N, CA, C and O atoms as CSV, one atom per row, in Angstrom:
chain,resi,resn,atom,element,x,y,z
A,1,MET,N,N,165.060,123.347,245.998
A,1,MET,CA,C,165.441,122.963,247.342
A,1,MET,C,C,166.478,121.839,247.320
A,1,MET,O,O,167.405,121.809,248.130
A,2,LYS,N,N,166.295,120.904,246.361
A,2,LYS,CA,C,167.209,119.776,246.265
A,2,LYS,C,C,168.637,120.263,245.999
A,2,LYS,O,O,169.581,119.818,246.651
A,3,ASN,N,N,168.787,121.172,245.045
A,3,ASN,CA,C,170.124,121.685,244.715
A,3,ASN,C,C,170.765,122.396,245.893
A,3,ASN,O,O,171.963,122.253,246.134
A,4,VAL,N,N,169.970,123.160,246.624
A,4,VAL,CA,C,170.488,123.877,247.794
A,4,VAL,C,C,170.958,122.877,248.849
A,4,VAL,O,O,172.030,123.030,249.433
A,5,ARG,N,N,170.130,121.839,249.086
A,5,ARG,CA,C,170.481,120.806,250.069
A,5,ARG,C,C,171.745,120.060,249.638
A,5,ARG,O,O,172.638,119.826,250.453
A,6,GLN,N,N,171.818,119.690,248.367
A,6,GLN,CA,C,172.986,118.949,247.894
A,6,GLN,C,C,174.248,119.811,247.940
A,6,GLN,O,O,175.329,119.302,248.238
A,7,ASN,N,N,174.130,121.080,247.654
A,7,ASN,CA,C,175.290,121.982,247.793
A,7,ASN,C,C,175.743,122.061,249.242
A,7,ASN,O,O,176.940,122.106,249.527
A,8,GLU,N,N,174.776,122.076,250.157
A,8,GLU,CA,C,175.114,122.115,251.583
A,8,GLU,C,C,175.801,120.812,252.006
A,8,GLU,O,O,176.734,120.834,252.809
A,9,ILE,N,N,175.341,119.680,251.467
A,9,ILE,CA,C,175.985,118.393,251.760
A,9,ILE,C,C,177.439,118.424,251.309
A,9,ILE,O,O,178.324,117.967,252.032
A,10,LEU,N,N,177.688,118.956,250.130
A,10,LEU,CA,C,179.071,119.051,249.636
A,10,LEU,C,C,179.920,119.930,250.550
A,10,LEU,O,O,181.073,119.603,250.828
A,11,LYS,N,N,179.357,121.043,251.017
A,11,LYS,CA,C,180.089,121.905,251.946
A,11,LYS,C,C,180.418,121.161,253.237
A,11,LYS,O,O,181.521,121.275,253.771
A,12,ILE,N,N,179.450,120.404,253.726
A,12,ILE,CA,C,179.640,119.668,254.984
A,12,ILE,C,C,180.759,118.651,254.844
A,12,ILE,O,O,181.652,118.599,255.689
A,13,VAL,N,N,180.728,117.834,253.785
A,13,VAL,CA,C,181.733,116.772,253.663
A,13,VAL,C,C,183.117,117.331,253.324
A,13,VAL,O,O,184.126,116.654,253.524
A,14,GLN,N,N,183.164,118.558,252.814
A,14,GLN,CA,C,184.459,119.180,252.541
A,14,GLN,C,C,185.083,119.789,253.795
A,14,GLN,O,O,186.296,119.983,253.862
A,15,THR,N,N,184.247,120.087,254.781
A,15,THR,CA,C,184.765,120.771,255.971
A,15,THR,C,C,184.752,119.916,257.229
A,15,THR,O,O,185.389,120.273,258.220
A,16,ARG,N,N,184.039,118.798,257.210
A,16,ARG,CA,C,183.928,117.951,258.400
A,16,ARG,C,C,184.130,116.495,258.022
A,16,ARG,O,O,183.879,116.102,256.882
A,17,ASP,N,N,184.583,115.698,258.975
A,17,ASP,CA,C,184.675,114.257,258.780
A,17,ASP,C,C,183.336,113.642,259.170
A,17,ASP,O,O,183.052,113.455,260.353
A,18,VAL,N,N,182.520,113.331,258.177
A,18,VAL,CA,C,181.208,112.739,258.392
A,18,VAL,C,C,181.310,111.266,258.025
A,18,VAL,O,O,181.601,110.917,256.881
A,19,GLU,N,N,181.065,110.398,259.016
A,19,GLU,CA,C,181.255,108.966,258.817
A,19,GLU,C,C,179.962,108.237,258.462
A,19,GLU,O,O,180.006,107.212,257.781
A,20,THR,N,N,178.814,108.743,258.909
A,20,THR,CA,C,177.548,108.040,258.684
A,20,THR,C,C,176.493,108.982,258.110
A,20,THR,O,O,176.604,110.205,258.190
A,21,GLN,N,N,175.463,108.363,257.526
A,21,GLN,CA,C,174.344,109.150,257.022
A,21,GLN,C,C,173.621,109.854,258.166
A,21,GLN,O,O,173.108,110.960,257.997
A,22,GLU,N,N,173.585,109.214,259.322
A,22,GLU,CA,C,172.932,109.824,260.476
A,22,GLU,C,C,173.662,111.110,260.895
A,22,GLU,O,O,173.024,112.108,261.231
A,23,GLN,N,N,174.996,111.078,260.872
A,23,GLN,CA,C,175.762,112.279,261.198
A,23,GLN,C,C,175.478,113.383,260.185
A,23,GLN,O,O,175.339,114.550,260.549
A,24,LEU,N,N,175.393,113.004,258.915
A,24,LEU,CA,C,175.097,113.979,257.870
A,24,LEU,C,C,173.697,114.557,258.056
A,24,LEU,O,O,173.489,115.758,257.888
A,25,LEU,N,N,172.749,113.708,258.401
A,25,LEU,CA,C,171.380,114.151,258.653
A,25,LEU,C,C,171.329,115.152,259.804
A,25,LEU,O,O,170.658,116.179,259.712
A,26,GLU,N,N,172.044,114.847,260.892
A,26,GLU,CA,C,172.085,115.755,262.049
A,26,GLU,C,C,172.730,117.096,261.678
A,26,GLU,O,O,172.260,118.153,262.099
A,27,GLU,N,N,173.793,117.045,260.901
A,27,GLU,CA,C,174.476,118.279,260.489
A,27,GLU,C,C,173.553,119.131,259.612
A,27,GLU,O,O,173.537,120.356,259.731
A,28,LEU,N,N,172.800,118.490,258.748
A,28,LEU,CA,C,171.839,119.226,257.914
A,28,LEU,C,C,170.738,119.839,258.766
A,28,LEU,O,O,170.347,120.984,258.542
A,29,LYS,N,N,170.233,119.085,259.744
A,29,LYS,CA,C,169.197,119.622,260.638
A,29,LYS,C,C,169.720,120.824,261.395
A,29,LYS,O,O,169.007,121.813,261.563
A,30,PHE,N,N,170.978,120.748,261.860
A,30,PHE,CA,C,171.608,121.852,262.571
A,30,PHE,C,C,171.670,123.103,261.686
A,30,PHE,O,O,171.593,124.227,262.180
A,31,ARG,N,N,171.809,122.894,260.382
A,31,ARG,CA,C,171.903,124.003,259.435
A,31,ARG,C,C,170.549,124.408,258.858
A,31,ARG,O,O,170.484,125.204,257.921
A,32,GLY,N,N,169.461,123.856,259.419
A,32,GLY,CA,C,168.124,124.293,259.035
A,32,GLY,C,C,167.445,123.480,257.949
A,32,GLY,O,O,166.415,123.910,257.429
A,33,PHE,N,N,167.978,122.326,257.587
A,33,PHE,CA,C,167.371,121.491,256.558
A,33,PHE,C,C,166.618,120.346,257.222
A,33,PHE,O,O,167.183,119.602,258.024
A,34,SER,N,N,165.342,120.210,256.882
A,34,SER,CA,C,164.535,119.112,257.392
A,34,SER,C,C,164.395,118.091,256.274
A,34,SER,O,O,163.791,118.377,255.240
A,35,THR,N,N,164.953,116.895,256.479
A,35,THR,CA,C,164.936,115.869,255.438
A,35,THR,C,C,164.932,114.486,256.083
A,35,THR,O,O,164.961,114.370,257.308
A,36,THR,N,N,164.898,113.460,255.278
A,36,THR,CA,C,164.873,112.093,255.784
A,36,THR,C,C,166.159,111.360,255.421
A,36,THR,O,O,166.929,111.808,254.571
A,37,GLN,N,N,166.374,110.233,256.078
A,37,GLN,CA,C,167.550,109.412,255.793
A,37,GLN,C,C,167.492,108.887,254.360
A,37,GLN,O,O,168.528,108.797,253.700
A,38,ALA,N,N,166.304,108.539,253.866
A,38,ALA,CA,C,166.158,108.045,252.496
A,38,ALA,C,C,166.572,109.108,251.479
A,38,ALA,O,O,167.210,108.798,250.473
A,39,THR,N,N,166.207,110.355,251.747
A,39,THR,CA,C,166.593,111.452,250.859
A,39,THR,C,C,168.103,111.646,250.888
A,39,THR,O,O,168.723,111.861,249.847
A,40,ILE,N,N,168.696,111.570,252.076
A,40,ILE,CA,C,170.151,111.693,252.214
A,40,ILE,C,C,170.842,110.586,251.417
A,40,ILE,O,O,171.842,110.827,250.742
A,41,SER,N,N,170.308,109.397,251.503
A,41,SER,CA,C,170.879,108.259,250.782
A,41,SER,C,C,170.863,108.512,249.276
A,41,SER,O,O,171.852,108.243,248.595
A,42,ARG,N,N,169.754,109.024,248.752
A,42,ARG,CA,C,169.667,109.353,247.317
A,42,ARG,C,C,170.633,110.474,246.962
A,42,ARG,O,O,171.277,110.433,245.914
A,43,ASP,N,N,170.736,111.473,247.830
A,43,ASP,CA,C,171.667,112.577,247.579
A,43,ASP,C,C,173.101,112.062,247.493
A,43,ASP,O,O,173.858,112.469,246.612
A,44,ILE,N,N,173.470,111.173,248.404
A,44,ILE,CA,C,174.826,110.615,248.420
A,44,ILE,C,C,175.121,109.916,247.100
A,44,ILE,O,O,176.205,110.061,246.536
A,45,LYS,N,N,174.141,109.154,246.613
A,45,LYS,CA,C,174.320,108.444,245.345
A,45,LYS,C,C,174.440,109.433,244.186
A,45,LYS,O,O,175.340,109.309,243.354
A,46,GLU,N,N,173.537,110.415,244.128
A,46,GLU,CA,C,173.548,111.387,243.033
A,46,GLU,C,C,174.819,112.225,243.033
A,46,GLU,O,O,175.336,112.575,241.972
A,47,LEU,N,N,175.323,112.547,244.215
A,47,LEU,CA,C,176.541,113.358,244.322
A,47,LEU,C,C,177.803,112.517,244.166
A,47,LEU,O,O,178.913,113.049,244.139
A,48,ARG,N,N,177.628,111.206,244.065
A,48,ARG,CA,C,178.741,110.262,243.935
A,48,ARG,C,C,179.730,110.404,245.098
A,48,ARG,O,O,180.947,110.451,244.918
A,49,LEU,N,N,179.142,110.470,246.299
A,49,LEU,CA,C,179.983,110.516,247.489
A,49,LEU,C,C,180.418,109.093,247.832
A,49,LEU,O,O,179.643,108.144,247.707
A,50,VAL,N,N,181.646,108.965,248.258
A,50,VAL,CA,C,182.186,107.665,248.654
A,50,VAL,C,C,182.822,107.819,250.019
A,50,VAL,O,O,183.121,108.930,250.457
A,51,LYS,N,N,183.027,106.697,250.686
A,51,LYS,CA,C,183.715,106.735,251.974
A,51,LYS,C,C,185.185,106.446,251.744
A,51,LYS,O,O,185.552,105.539,250.996
A,52,GLU,N,N,186.028,107.246,252.411
A,52,GLU,CA,C,187.461,107.009,252.330
A,52,GLU,C,C,188.012,106.874,253.740
A,52,GLU,O,O,187.446,107.396,254.700
A,53,LEU,N,N,189.116,106.172,253.843
A,53,LEU,CA,C,189.779,105.960,255.132
A,53,LEU,C,C,190.477,107.250,255.547
A,53,LEU,O,O,191.159,107.887,254.744
A,54,THR,N,N,190.297,107.625,256.815
A,54,THR,CA,C,190.975,108.817,257.330
A,54,THR,C,C,192.300,108.409,257.974
A,54,THR,O,O,192.564,107.220,258.153
A,55,GLY,N,N,193.112,109.368,258.313
A,55,GLY,CA,C,194.396,109.102,258.953
A,55,GLY,C,C,194.262,108.510,260.344
A,55,GLY,O,O,195.216,107.937,260.871
A,56,THR,N,N,193.072,108.644,260.949
A,56,THR,CA,C,192.863,108.129,262.302
A,56,THR,C,C,192.227,106.742,262.305
A,56,THR,O,O,191.904,106.211,263.368
A,57,GLY,N,N,192.045,106.152,261.126
A,57,GLY,CA,C,191.482,104.816,261.038
A,57,GLY,C,C,189.977,104.775,260.884
A,57,GLY,O,O,189.398,103.693,260.781
A,58,GLY,N,N,189.335,105.924,260.867
A,58,GLY,CA,C,187.891,105.981,260.641
A,58,GLY,C,C,187.605,106.189,259.160
A,58,GLY,O,O,188.507,106.114,258.326
A,59,TYR,N,N,186.360,106.446,258.849
A,59,TYR,CA,C,185.961,106.710,257.477
A,59,TYR,C,C,185.247,108.042,257.405
A,59,TYR,O,O,184.734,108.535,258.410
A,60,ARG,N,N,185.213,108.622,256.223
A,60,ARG,CA,C,184.477,109.860,256.016
A,60,ARG,C,C,183.987,109.912,254.584
A,60,ARG,O,O,184.592,109.335,253.681
A,61,TYR,N,N,182.872,110.620,254.390
A,61,TYR,CA,C,182.359,110.822,253.045
A,61,TYR,C,C,183.217,111.853,252.331
A,61,TYR,O,O,183.661,112.835,252.925
A,62,THR,N,N,183.441,111.613,251.054
A,62,THR,CA,C,184.154,112.562,250.217
A,62,THR,C,C,183.610,112.442,248.804
A,62,THR,O,O,183.023,111.421,248.443
A,63,GLN,N,N,183.802,113.469,248.014
A,63,GLN,CA,C,183.340,113.437,246.633
A,63,GLN,C,C,184.343,112.645,245.802
A,63,GLN,O,O,185.545,112.907,245.845
A,64,SER,N,N,183.836,111.671,245.045
A,64,SER,CA,C,184.740,110.849,244.234
A,64,SER,C,C,185.146,111.615,242.984
A,64,SER,O,O,184.395,112.443,242.468
A,65,ASP,N,N,186.347,111.321,242.514
A,65,ASP,CA,C,186.743,111.896,241.240
A,65,ASP,C,C,186.236,110.976,240.142
A,65,ASP,O,O,185.953,109.807,240.403
A,66,ARG,N,N,186.118,111.471,238.936
A,66,ARG,CA,C,185.539,110.707,237.830
A,66,ARG,C,C,186.333,109.446,237.525
A,66,ARG,O,O,185.748,108.415,237.192
A,67,LYS,N,N,187.662,109.512,237.634
A,67,LYS,CA,C,188.494,108.368,237.284
A,67,LYS,C,C,188.207,107.181,238.194
A,67,LYS,O,O,188.001,106.069,237.708
A,68,SER,N,N,188.189,107.399,239.505
A,68,SER,CA,C,187.947,106.277,240.409
A,68,SER,C,C,186.511,105.799,240.293
A,68,SER,O,O,186.249,104.611,240.479
A,69,SER,N,N,185.570,106.691,239.990
A,69,SER,CA,C,184.190,106.287,239.799
A,69,SER,C,C,184.075,105.388,238.579
A,69,SER,O,O,183.365,104.383,238.607
A,70,SER,N,N,184.770,105.748,237.509
A,70,SER,CA,C,184.762,104.939,236.305
A,70,SER,C,C,185.397,103.579,236.561
A,70,SER,O,O,184.891,102.559,236.092
A,71,THR,N,N,186.499,103.556,237.301
A,71,THR,CA,C,187.168,102.300,237.641
A,71,THR,C,C,186.240,101.433,238.479
A,71,THR,O,O,186.165,100.221,238.278
A,72,SER,N,N,185.550,102.038,239.397
A,72,SER,CA,C,184.612,101.315,240.246
A,72,SER,C,C,183.484,100.721,239.410
A,72,SER,O,O,183.108,99.566,239.611
A,73,ASP,N,N,182.940,101.503,238.469
A,73,ASP,CA,C,181.886,100.999,237.591
A,73,ASP,C,C,182.369,99.802,236.787
A,73,ASP,O,O,181.634,98.828,236.622
A,74,THR,N,N,183.592,99.864,236.289
A,74,THR,CA,C,184.154,98.752,235.520
A,74,THR,C,C,184.277,97.513,236.388
A,74,THR,O,O,183.929,96.415,235.954
A,75,ARG,N,N,184.761,97.674,237.594
A,75,ARG,CA,C,184.877,96.537,238.517
A,75,ARG,C,C,183.509,95.926,238.798
A,75,ARG,O,O,183.357,94.704,238.813
A,76,LEU,N,N,182.514,96.784,239.021
A,76,LEU,CA,C,181.175,96.278,239.303
A,76,LEU,C,C,180.604,95.536,238.102
A,76,LEU,O,O,179.947,94.508,238.267
A,77,ARG,N,N,180.846,96.041,236.903
A,77,ARG,CA,C,180.376,95.349,235.698
A,77,ARG,C,C,181.037,93.979,235.573
A,77,ARG,O,O,180.380,93.009,235.195
A,78,ASN,N,N,182.329,93.891,235.887
A,78,ASN,CA,C,183.035,92.609,235.831
A,78,ASN,C,C,182.485,91.632,236.859
A,78,ASN,O,O,182.318,90.448,236.566
A,79,ILE,N,N,182.202,92.123,238.065
A,79,ILE,CA,C,181.603,91.273,239.094
A,79,ILE,C,C,180.283,90.721,238.578
A,79,ILE,O,O,179.978,89.542,238.754
A,80,PHE,N,N,179.506,91.588,237.940
A,80,PHE,CA,C,178.213,91.161,237.408
A,80,PHE,C,C,178.401,90.072,236.356
A,80,PHE,O,O,177.740,89.035,236.410
A,81,LYS,N,N,179.290,90.303,235.411
A,81,LYS,CA,C,179.522,89.327,234.335
A,81,LYS,C,C,180.005,87.987,234.875
A,81,LYS,O,O,179.566,86.935,234.411
A,82,GLU,N,N,180.897,88.020,235.843
A,82,GLU,CA,C,181.486,86.790,236.369
A,82,GLU,C,C,180.594,86.065,237.370
A,82,GLU,O,O,180.698,84.847,237.515
A,83,GLY,N,N,179.720,86.790,238.063
A,83,GLY,CA,C,178.966,86.191,239.151
A,83,GLY,C,C,177.550,85.767,238.840
A,83,GLY,O,O,176.966,84.993,239.599
A,84,VAL,N,N,176.972,86.250,237.741
A,84,VAL,CA,C,175.577,85.959,237.441
A,84,VAL,C,C,175.454,84.597,236.750
A,84,VAL,O,O,176.167,84.306,235.790
A,85,VAL,N,N,174.539,83.775,237.256
A,85,VAL,CA,C,174.298,82.433,236.720
A,85,VAL,C,C,173.134,82.449,235.727
A,85,VAL,O,O,173.220,81.851,234.654
A,86,SER,N,N,172.040,83.140,236.090
A,86,SER,CA,C,170.881,83.194,235.201
A,86,SER,C,C,170.033,84.421,235.499
A,86,SER,O,O,170.150,85.050,236.550
A,87,VAL,N,N,169.179,84.735,234.537
A,87,VAL,CA,C,168.254,85.858,234.676
A,87,VAL,C,C,166.906,85.409,234.150
A,87,VAL,O,O,166.823,84.772,233.100
A,88,ASP,N,N,165.838,85.742,234.884
A,88,ASP,CA,C,164.489,85.406,234.452
A,88,ASP,C,C,163.595,86.609,234.710
A,88,ASP,O,O,163.861,87.411,235.605
A,89,VAL,N,N,162.540,86.728,233.925
A,89,VAL,CA,C,161.630,87.869,234.026
A,89,VAL,C,C,160.230,87.383,234.371
A,89,VAL,O,O,159.731,86.426,233.779
A,90,ALA,N,N,159.601,88.051,235.334
A,90,ALA,CA,C,158.214,87.787,235.700
A,90,ALA,C,C,157.495,89.129,235.798
A,90,ALA,O,O,157.616,89.834,236.800
A,91,GLN,N,N,156.762,89.471,234.771
A,91,GLN,CA,C,156.089,90.757,234.650
A,91,GLN,C,C,157.117,91.886,234.768
A,91,GLN,O,O,158.005,91.982,233.920
A,92,ASN,N,N,157.026,92.744,235.791
A,92,ASN,CA,C,157.972,93.856,235.899
A,92,ASN,C,C,159.133,93.545,236.846
A,92,ASN,O,O,159.863,94.451,237.247
A,93,ILE,N,N,159.304,92.283,237.202
A,93,ILE,CA,C,160.370,91.874,238.122
A,93,ILE,C,C,161.390,91.028,237.371
A,93,ILE,O,O,161.027,90.113,236.632
A,94,VAL,N,N,162.664,91.341,237.564
A,94,VAL,CA,C,163.740,90.565,236.985
A,94,VAL,C,C,164.443,89.846,238.131
A,94,VAL,O,O,164.871,90.477,239.097
A,95,VAL,N,N,164.561,88.535,238.022
A,95,VAL,CA,C,165.207,87.717,239.051
A,95,VAL,C,C,166.602,87.362,238.533
A,95,VAL,O,O,166.744,86.762,237.467
A,96,VAL,N,N,167.620,87.736,239.293
A,96,VAL,CA,C,169.008,87.483,238.922
A,96,VAL,C,C,169.582,86.464,239.899
A,96,VAL,O,O,169.666,86.724,241.100
A,97,ARG,N,N,169.970,85.319,239.388
A,97,ARG,CA,C,170.592,84.281,240.226
A,97,ARG,C,C,172.095,84.364,240.039
A,97,ARG,O,O,172.591,84.505,238.921
A,98,THR,N,N,172.823,84.273,241.168
A,98,THR,CA,C,174.277,84.428,241.132
A,98,THR,C,C,174.960,83.259,241.827
A,98,THR,O,O,174.315,82.386,242.407
A,99,MET,N,N,176.265,83.271,241.752
A,99,MET,CA,C,177.053,82.346,242.561
A,99,MET,C,C,176.773,82.708,244.026
A,99,MET,O,O,176.456,83.861,244.321
A,100,PRO,N,N,176.887,81.738,244.950
A,100,PRO,CA,C,176.617,82.038,246.365
A,100,PRO,C,C,177.430,83.238,246.880
A,100,PRO,O,O,178.641,83.327,246.675
A,101,GLY,N,N,176.730,84.146,247.548
A,101,GLY,CA,C,177.372,85.305,248.155
A,101,GLY,C,C,177.562,86.500,247.236
A,101,GLY,O,O,178.082,87.526,247.674
A,102,LEU,N,N,177.153,86.398,245.966
A,102,LEU,CA,C,177.435,87.480,245.012
A,102,LEU,C,C,176.215,88.293,244.590
A,102,LEU,O,O,176.346,89.213,243.783
A,103,ALA,N,N,175.048,87.981,245.109
A,103,ALA,CA,C,173.853,88.723,244.689
A,103,ALA,C,C,173.965,90.203,245.043
A,103,ALA,O,O,173.563,91.064,244.260
A,104,SER,N,N,174.505,90.495,246.211
A,104,SER,CA,C,174.645,91.898,246.617
A,104,SER,C,C,175.570,92.650,245.671
A,104,SER,O,O,175.284,93.787,245.295
A,105,ALA,N,N,176.680,92.019,245.283
A,105,ALA,CA,C,177.619,92.660,244.352
A,105,ALA,C,C,176.975,92.863,242.986
A,105,ALA,O,O,177.165,93.907,242.361
A,106,ALA,N,N,176.214,91.875,242.517
A,106,ALA,CA,C,175.553,91.996,241.218
A,106,ALA,C,C,174.525,93.123,241.242
A,106,ALA,O,O,174.454,93.920,240.307
A,107,CYS,N,N,173.724,93.192,242.313
A,107,CYS,CA,C,172.725,94.263,242.417
A,107,CYS,C,C,173.389,95.625,242.550
A,107,CYS,O,O,172.899,96.613,242.003
A,108,SER,N,N,174.491,95.681,243.268
A,108,SER,CA,C,175.236,96.931,243.384
A,108,SER,C,C,175.746,97.373,242.020
A,108,SER,O,O,175.703,98.558,241.691
A,109,ALA,N,N,176.229,96.422,241.227
A,109,ALA,CA,C,176.697,96.734,239.874
A,109,ALA,C,C,175.549,97.283,239.042
A,109,ALA,O,O,175.716,98.267,238.322
A,110,LEU,N,N,174.401,96.659,239.137
A,110,LEU,CA,C,173.243,97.120,238.372
A,110,LEU,C,C,172.785,98.499,238.829
A,110,LEU,O,O,172.439,99.342,238.002
A,111,ASP,N,N,172.779,98.735,240.130
A,111,ASP,CA,C,172.419,100.061,240.643
A,111,ASP,C,C,173.369,101.126,240.108
A,111,ASP,O,O,172.937,102.218,239.738
A,112,ALA,N,N,174.660,100.812,240.068
A,112,ALA,CA,C,175.662,101.771,239.605
A,112,ALA,C,C,175.537,102.055,238.113
A,112,ALA,O,O,175.950,103.118,237.651
A,113,MET,N,N,174.973,101.119,237.356
A,113,MET,CA,C,174.814,101.302,235.912
A,113,MET,C,C,173.686,102.266,235.569
A,113,MET,O,O,173.555,102.676,234.416
A,114,GLU,N,N,172.874,102.632,236.551
A,114,GLU,CA,C,171.759,103.562,236.359
A,114,GLU,C,C,170.915,103.168,235.152
A,114,GLU,O,O,170.762,103.945,234.209
A,115,ILE,N,N,170.380,101.975,235.190
A,115,ILE,CA,C,169.608,101.401,234.092
A,115,ILE,C,C,168.255,102.098,233.993
A,115,ILE,O,O,167.538,102.240,234.983
A,116,GLU,N,N,167.923,102.528,232.781
A,116,GLU,CA,C,166.655,103.199,232.566
A,116,GLU,C,C,165.516,102.209,232.803
A,116,GLU,O,O,165.543,101.087,232.296
A,117,GLY,N,N,164.540,102.623,233.557
A,117,GLY,CA,C,163.393,101.771,233.839
A,117,GLY,C,C,163.525,100.959,235.107
A,117,GLY,O,O,162.560,100.325,235.534
A,118,MET,N,N,164.708,100.963,235.727
A,118,MET,CA,C,164.885,100.205,236.965
A,118,MET,C,C,164.552,101.099,238.158
A,118,MET,O,O,165.116,102.181,238.320
A,119,VAL,N,N,163.630,100.627,238.983
A,119,VAL,CA,C,163.217,101.387,240.157
A,119,VAL,C,C,164.162,101.112,241.321
A,119,VAL,O,O,164.522,102.028,242.061
A,120,GLY,N,N,164.569,99.836,241.486
A,120,GLY,CA,C,165.471,99.488,242.576
A,120,GLY,C,C,165.774,98.008,242.570
A,120,GLY,O,O,165.267,97.250,241.743
A,121,SER,N,N,166.615,97.613,243.512
A,121,SER,CA,C,167.008,96.213,243.609
A,121,SER,C,C,167.008,95.770,245.065
A,121,SER,O,O,167.085,96.582,245.987
A,122,LEU,N,N,166.918,94.458,245.242
A,122,LEU,CA,C,166.960,93.852,246.565
A,122,LEU,C,C,167.773,92.576,246.425
A,122,LEU,O,O,167.517,91.778,245.523
A,123,ALA,N,N,168.748,92.370,247.302
A,123,ALA,CA,C,169.641,91.218,247.160
A,123,ALA,C,C,169.620,90.332,248.388
A,123,ALA,O,O,169.569,90.807,249.522
A,124,GLY,N,N,169.659,89.042,248.135
A,124,GLY,CA,C,169.856,88.042,249.173
A,124,GLY,C,C,171.267,87.496,249.020
A,124,GLY,O,O,172.174,88.240,248.647
A,125,ASP,N,N,171.469,86.227,249.297
A,125,ASP,CA,C,172.782,85.605,249.180
A,125,ASP,C,C,173.115,85.283,247.728
A,125,ASP,O,O,174.171,85.665,247.224
A,126,ASP,N,N,172.199,84.571,247.057
A,126,ASP,CA,C,172.476,84.167,245.681
A,126,ASP,C,C,171.353,84.549,244.719
A,126,ASP,O,O,171.291,84.040,243.599
A,127,THR,N,N,170.470,85.440,245.152
A,127,THR,CA,C,169.369,85.886,244.306
A,127,THR,C,C,169.154,87.382,244.492
A,127,THR,O,O,169.100,87.891,245.612
A,128,GLY,N,N,169.033,88.064,243.371
A,128,GLY,CA,C,168.711,89.484,243.386
A,128,GLY,C,C,167.394,89.715,242.673
A,128,GLY,O,O,167.085,89.044,241.688
A,129,ILE,N,N,166.626,90.656,243.168
A,129,ILE,CA,C,165.348,91.023,242.562
A,129,ILE,C,C,165.478,92.469,242.080
A,129,ILE,O,O,165.846,93.360,242.845
A,130,LEU,N,N,165.172,92.682,240.811
A,130,LEU,CA,C,165.161,94.029,240.249
A,130,LEU,C,C,163.720,94.401,239.969
A,130,LEU,O,O,163.002,93.661,239.297
A,131,ILE,N,N,163.297,95.534,240.476
A,131,ILE,CA,C,161.947,96.008,240.221
A,131,ILE,C,C,162.036,97.028,239.100
A,131,ILE,O,O,162.678,98.071,239.228
A,132,MET,N,N,161.380,96.704,238.009
A,132,MET,CA,C,161.388,97.583,236.841
A,132,MET,C,C,160.099,98.394,236.829
A,132,MET,O,O,159.105,98.002,237.442
A,133,ARG,N,N,160.119,99.514,236.134
A,133,ARG,CA,C,158.971,100.402,236.109
A,133,ARG,C,C,157.747,99.737,235.459
A,133,ARG,O,O,156.612,99.970,235.875
A,134,ASP,N,N,157.991,98.907,234.433
A,134,ASP,CA,C,156.879,98.231,233.754
A,134,ASP,C,C,157.365,96.927,233.134
A,134,ASP,O,O,158.561,96.637,233.124
A,135,ASN,N,N,156.419,96.148,232.617
A,135,ASN,CA,C,156.744,94.844,232.038
A,135,ASN,C,C,157.675,94.962,230.837
A,135,ASN,O,O,158.583,94.148,230.670
A,136,ALA,N,N,157.451,95.979,229.997
A,136,ALA,CA,C,158.281,96.145,228.798
A,136,ALA,C,C,159.737,96.408,229.182
A,136,ALA,O,O,160.648,95.866,228.557
A,137,SER,N,N,159.957,97.228,230.194
A,137,SER,CA,C,161.327,97.506,230.653
A,137,SER,C,C,161.991,96.234,231.155
A,137,SER,O,O,163.171,95.997,230.897
A,138,ALA,N,N,161.225,95.414,231.876
A,138,ALA,CA,C,161.767,94.162,232.405
A,138,ALA,C,C,162.148,93.223,231.268
A,138,ALA,O,O,163.222,92.622,231.296
A,139,GLN,N,N,161.280,93.091,230.272
A,139,GLN,CA,C,161.565,92.216,229.131
A,139,GLN,C,C,162.787,92.696,228.353
A,139,GLN,O,O,163.643,91.896,227.974
A,140,GLN,N,N,162.863,93.993,228.119
A,140,GLN,CA,C,163.998,94.547,227.384
A,140,GLN,C,C,165.300,94.319,228.140
A,140,GLN,O,O,166.292,93.883,227.556
A,141,PHE,N,N,165.299,94.611,229.435
A,141,PHE,CA,C,166.503,94.433,230.237
A,141,PHE,C,C,166.895,92.962,230.312
A,141,PHE,O,O,168.074,92.627,230.201
A,142,GLY,N,N,165.912,92.082,230.499
A,142,GLY,CA,C,166.181,90.648,230.537
A,142,GLY,C,C,166.867,90.177,229.271
A,142,GLY,O,O,167.801,89.377,229.328
A,143,GLY,N,N,166.407,90.670,228.122
A,143,GLY,CA,C,167.036,90.317,226.838
A,143,GLY,C,C,168.468,90.797,226.741
A,143,GLY,O,O,169.337,90.081,226.245
A,144,GLU,N,N,168.722,92.029,227.222
A,144,GLU,CA,C,170.069,92.581,227.188
A,144,GLU,C,C,171.017,91.773,228.076
A,144,GLU,O,O,172.168,91.538,227.708
A,145,VAL,N,N,170.537,91.357,229.227
A,145,VAL,CA,C,171.375,90.588,230.146
A,145,VAL,C,C,171.684,89.204,229.570
A,145,VAL,O,O,172.796,88.698,229.719
A,146,HIS,N,N,170.700,88.602,228.916
A,146,HIS,CA,C,170.953,87.292,228.282
A,146,HIS,C,C,172.070,87.409,227.245
A,146,HIS,O,O,172.916,86.520,227.147
A,147,LYS,N,N,172.082,88.497,226.472
A,147,LYS,CA,C,173.155,88.710,225.488
A,147,LYS,C,C,174.497,88.871,226.200
A,147,LYS,O,O,175.515,88.342,225.753
A,148,LEU,N,N,174.486,89.600,227.300
A,148,LEU,CA,C,175.714,89.845,228.068
A,148,LEU,C,C,176.291,88.561,228.649
A,148,LEU,O,O,177.509,88.417,228.758
A,149,LEU,N,N,175.422,87.633,229.020
A,149,LEU,CA,C,175.866,86.395,229.664
A,149,LEU,C,C,176.376,85.344,228.680
A,149,LEU,O,O,176.989,84.359,229.091
A,150,ARG,N,N,176.132,85.543,227.393
A,150,ARG,CA,C,176.589,84.554,226.392
A,150,ARG,C,C,178.073,84.588,226.227
A,150,ARG,O,O,178.622,83.827,225.430
């Protein structure tokens, strides 16, 4: 079902200017798919859909090409390297402290890296929280980040 839904999402964004997840959700419902906004959000990430500026000044979802996705990943990694001040581990939670205003960018970089064992992230202004699947994953990731920050 997931593959069928994701194929339909690709058809929709190729034929229509879809600006929001809500619009995409409505279009899927119109086509007979019953799903949630959270599922749509995961599909967008898995399909590597990005928003691009249209000729009318609005935005629309489109499938990213590999080159720009790779460039984006590199930029996010650089933001992470330059913006992170410290990392600490508490059981299965990794706390990432950043320069003011950069926690969201750091967490976005980590999300884009698709780190094994990471369930998700939550960002404030200068602190990000990473929820890892277990304590061992958190310890391993914390060690890797400490090496990266040296």
